[in-house]
C-alpha positions as a printed Julia matrix, in Angstrom:
306×3 Matrix{Float64}:
  -5.05   20.04   13.38
  -3.64   22.19   16.2
  -3.0    20.72   19.68
  -2.97   22.44   22.99
  -0.04   20.58   24.51
   1.87   17.41   24.41
   2.8    14.91   27.13
   5.05   12.1    26.18
   3.87   10.67   22.88
   0.22   11.85   23.41
  -1.23   15.04   22.08
  -4.08   16.68   24.01
  -6.76   19.31   23.13
  -9.31   21.08   25.32
 -12.95   21.23   24.39
 -16.06   22.88   25.9
 -16.69   25.51   28.45
 -15.29   23.6    31.31
 -12.06   22.81   29.44
 -12.54   19.05   29.58
  -9.45   17.25   28.44
  -9.77   14.82   25.51
  -6.96   12.65   24.07
  -6.94   13.6    20.45
  -3.98   11.6    19.1
  -1.4     9.14   20.23
   1.38    9.47   17.71
   3.01    6.52   15.97
   6.25    8.4    15.27
   8.3    11.41   16.13
   9.67   13.92   13.67
  11.84   12.47   10.88
  12.47   12.47    7.22
  14.25   10.6     4.43
  15.63   12.2     1.31
  14.88    9.25   -1.13
  11.66    7.79   -2.59
  10.08    5.49   -1.93
  11.97    5.28    1.4
  13.78    2.72    3.45
  11.9     0.82    6.15
  14.97   -0.09    8.14
  15.79    3.6     8.73
  12.37    4.35   10.34
  11.93    5.03   14.02
  10.02    3.36   15.33
  10.07    0.43   12.9
   6.72   -0.32   11.4
   4.8    -3.32   12.84
   4.16   -5.39    9.72
   2.99   -8.67   11.26
   0.6    -9.6    14.0
   2.05  -12.75   15.64
  -1.47  -13.73   16.81
  -2.72  -13.95   13.25
  -3.13  -17.49   12.21
  -3.68  -18.41    8.58
  -6.36  -20.88    7.56
  -5.23  -21.8     3.99
  -7.36  -19.04    2.42
  -4.67  -18.71   -0.29
  -3.29  -22.2    -0.34
  -1.6   -23.06   -3.63
  -1.93  -19.57   -5.01
   0.74  -17.32   -6.5
   0.78  -13.66   -6.06
   2.9   -10.73   -7.58
   3.2    -7.85   -5.22
   4.9    -4.66   -6.38
   6.64   -2.79   -3.58
   6.38   -5.98   -1.53
   9.61   -5.37    0.14
   8.41   -2.9     2.67
   5.44   -0.94    4.05
   1.99   -2.13    3.05
   3.48   -4.45    0.49
   5.54   -6.17    3.06
   2.54   -6.85    5.18
   0.68   -8.14    2.11
   3.54  -10.56    1.37
   3.62  -11.92    4.89
  -0.11  -12.31    5.34
  -0.31  -14.06    2.0
   2.43  -16.47    2.96
   0.66  -17.19    6.23
  -2.44  -18.15    4.13
  -0.37  -20.59    2.02
   0.45  -18.31   -0.95
   3.74  -18.19   -2.78
   4.8   -14.61   -3.42
   6.88  -12.73   -6.08
   8.18   -9.38   -4.58
   9.05   -6.65   -7.11
  11.1    -3.74   -5.68
  13.15   -0.81   -6.95
  16.44   -0.55   -5.01
  15.53   -1.36   -1.35
  17.85   -4.4    -1.19
  18.16   -4.44    2.58
  14.36   -4.26    3.1
  13.75   -6.86    0.41
  16.19   -9.39    1.74
  14.88   -8.89    5.32
  11.29   -9.6     4.01
  12.46  -12.7     2.03
  14.23  -14.02    5.13
  11.2   -13.4     7.31
   8.98  -15.25    4.85
  11.3   -18.17    4.65
  11.44  -18.48    8.5
   7.64  -18.78    8.28
   8.13  -21.64    5.95
   7.0   -19.67    2.84
   8.43  -19.25   -0.58
   9.43  -15.86   -2.07
  10.94  -14.72   -5.3
  12.69  -11.28   -5.39
  12.77   -9.27   -8.54
  14.67   -5.97   -8.66
  13.83   -3.26  -11.25
  11.65   -0.28  -12.25
   8.06   -0.9   -12.92
   7.69    2.19  -15.06
   9.77    0.28  -17.55
   7.48   -1.85  -19.7
  10.25   -4.47  -20.4
  10.75   -4.91  -16.68
   7.07   -5.72  -16.25
   7.45   -8.36  -18.93
  10.48   -9.73  -17.05
   8.46   -9.96  -13.81
   5.7   -12.05  -15.53
   8.26  -14.28  -17.35
  10.28  -15.05  -14.18
   7.01  -15.7   -12.23
   5.74  -18.13  -14.85
   9.24  -19.8   -15.08
   9.37  -20.22  -11.3
   5.8   -21.02  -10.28
   3.96  -21.71  -13.5
   0.92  -19.56  -12.87
  -0.36  -16.2   -11.41
  -3.53  -16.0    -9.19
  -3.19  -12.57   -7.65
  -1.73   -9.24   -8.73
  -1.21   -6.59   -6.13
  -0.4    -3.18   -7.65
   0.97   -1.57   -4.57
   4.14    0.36   -5.51
   4.05    4.17   -5.63
   5.68    7.45   -4.94
   4.36   10.75   -3.49
   5.99   14.18   -3.11
   4.83   17.02   -0.92
   4.44   20.42   -2.71
   2.54   23.4    -1.36
   1.44   24.75   -4.76
   0.67   23.45   -8.24
   3.39   25.71   -9.59
   5.95   23.96   -7.45
   5.37   20.64   -9.17
   7.93   20.34  -11.87
   7.18   18.6   -15.2
   9.84   15.97  -14.18
   8.06   15.26  -10.83
   4.57   15.08  -12.48
   5.96   12.72  -15.13
   7.7    10.46  -12.66
   4.63   10.28  -10.35
   2.38    9.4   -13.3
   4.76    6.82  -14.72
   5.4     4.97  -11.41
   1.89    5.12  -10.07
  -0.14    4.63  -13.27
   2.05    3.5   -16.12
   3.64    0.71  -13.95
   0.27   -0.52  -12.9
  -0.98   -0.47  -16.59
   2.07   -2.26  -17.97
   2.18   -4.93  -15.34
  -1.54   -5.64  -15.41
  -1.49   -5.88  -19.23
   1.34   -8.47  -19.11
  -0.28  -10.53  -16.37
  -3.79  -10.67  -17.87
  -3.13  -13.59  -20.34
  -2.17  -15.74  -17.38
  -5.17  -14.94  -15.15
  -7.94  -17.56  -15.03
 -11.42  -17.61  -13.64
 -11.43  -16.81   -9.94
  -8.26  -14.75   -9.93
  -7.92  -11.31   -8.39
  -6.34   -7.92   -9.06
  -5.91   -5.56   -6.22
  -4.91   -1.89   -6.78
  -3.79    0.57   -4.11
  -5.56    3.94   -4.25
  -5.45    6.35   -1.3
  -7.69    8.24    1.16
  -6.16   11.36   -0.28
  -8.27   10.79   -3.44
 -11.48   11.24   -1.54
 -10.65   14.45    0.32
  -8.17   15.94   -2.12
  -4.99   16.55   -0.13
  -3.8    20.06   -1.12
  -0.11   19.24   -0.89
  -0.24   15.99   -2.98
  -1.89   17.2    -6.18
   0.0    15.04   -8.63
  -0.17   11.95   -6.33
  -3.91   12.42   -5.7
  -4.38   12.67   -9.49
  -2.83    9.28   -9.93
  -4.74    7.75   -7.01
  -7.97    9.04   -8.45
  -7.03    7.55  -11.92
  -6.47    4.2   -10.16
 -10.14    4.22   -8.94
 -11.3     4.74  -12.54
  -8.97    2.03  -13.77
 -10.2    -0.39  -11.21
 -13.87    0.23  -11.93
 -13.51    0.13  -15.76
 -11.26   -2.97  -15.7
 -13.59   -4.76  -13.34
 -16.44   -4.46  -15.81
 -14.2    -5.41  -18.68
 -13.12   -8.67  -16.97
 -16.31   -9.49  -15.12
 -17.58  -12.17  -17.46
 -14.18  -13.89  -17.25
 -14.71  -13.96  -13.51
 -11.52  -11.96  -12.83
 -12.13   -9.65   -9.94
 -10.56   -6.14   -9.82
 -10.9    -4.17   -6.55
  -9.0    -1.35   -4.86
  -7.92   -0.4    -1.35
  -7.84    3.25   -0.23
  -5.68    3.26    2.96
  -5.64    6.12    5.4
  -2.39    7.09    7.21
  -0.28    3.96    7.72
   3.3     4.13    9.14
   5.3     3.24    5.99
   8.54    4.47    4.34
   6.41    6.57    2.06
   5.57    8.96    4.89
   9.05   10.14    6.09
  10.16   10.12    2.41
   7.41   12.56    1.49
   6.53   14.92    4.36
   8.52   17.54    6.02
   9.57   16.14    9.37
   7.23   18.48   11.39
   4.14   16.98    9.89
   4.87   13.39   10.75
   3.5    13.41   14.39
   0.12   14.73   13.3
  -0.54   12.32   10.39
  -3.76   10.36   10.99
  -4.91   12.77   13.72
  -8.07   13.6    11.85
  -9.33   10.04   11.81
 -12.24    9.27   13.98
 -10.16    6.8    15.9
  -7.67    9.56   16.55
  -4.61    7.81   15.26
  -2.71    6.49   12.25
  -2.18    2.75   11.8
   0.59    0.18   11.68
   0.86   -1.8     8.39
  -0.26   -5.16    9.89
  -3.79   -3.66   10.39
  -4.3    -3.83    6.63
  -3.08   -7.39    6.25
  -6.57   -9.14    6.53
  -7.96   -6.8     3.96
  -5.33   -7.91    1.41
  -6.22  -11.54    2.33
  -9.99  -11.01    1.95
  -9.61   -9.45   -1.65
  -7.17  -12.06   -2.69
  -9.28  -15.02   -1.48
 -12.46  -16.67   -2.51
 -14.21  -15.02    0.29
 -14.59  -11.99   -1.8
 -15.9   -13.95   -4.79
 -18.85  -11.59   -5.25
 -16.97   -8.33   -5.0
 -15.53   -6.47   -8.0
 -15.09   -2.79   -8.94
 -15.13   -1.78   -5.29
 -12.87    0.47   -3.22
 -12.34   -0.65    0.39
 -11.65    2.16    2.79
  -9.38    1.38    5.73
  -8.83    4.75    7.36
  -9.8     4.81   11.02
 -12.97    6.77   10.09
 -11.16    9.72    8.55
 -13.48    9.37    5.5
 -16.9     7.78    5.95
 -19.62    6.87    3.48
């Protein structure tokens, strides 16, 4: 989207014969970039808002145990914190973001919650086995699996996507989800929940994220097929397709010039902070969504409708 001019952090565009001014987009972040995937939250400016202090839990997840991949930062951090506020114990799996992971753990403990950190690479099947073993050893059960971890790389053309990049994106975003879900399944009982993170990009086909979109589309298929497969066991499987949220994945993926305009095409005219997805995670993990399975929940400010 092209803008006519900028004032402060607000972009403006003129419409109509009379040149009536309309506010198109109030940016969440200025130009910036990171050179590692999946990115470090503590380096972002501004820092993402991952918790709404006015949100009060009501024991929707009391006594439950959740495994959250990528729970150290971004949407995974929000999920972890909202789950703890609802009485859940959380296991956070992360790659190498020690500073972010320890910050999240300390934040959770200040809330009075319990958190287990497990460091490793989910594209390694043995690590996924380790996650499950450590979870069972510590908490004795698994009630919710949130497959959130992922990577994305911006490339202008299909020819620019190397075999190595394609392989990495597939293994992190799909293989890791497959491995961990497979290892968790023997421990899931009636009423438990699996939540997979897809993306809005799947539904409009982002031209610069071809391999990423491919994996996120596969996640939709995985979600629907697994939901039917597990339905008679009363294990629910749903997905979330977020729009633009201010998470470490954004500066770690896009060229810095693109950052201010991300989310501008949404009907609400803005991107979102991670805390705005927290209640959706809670809903899908709780008994309040007991009659929902095989669905994709779109939380995108109206960028995709229908």
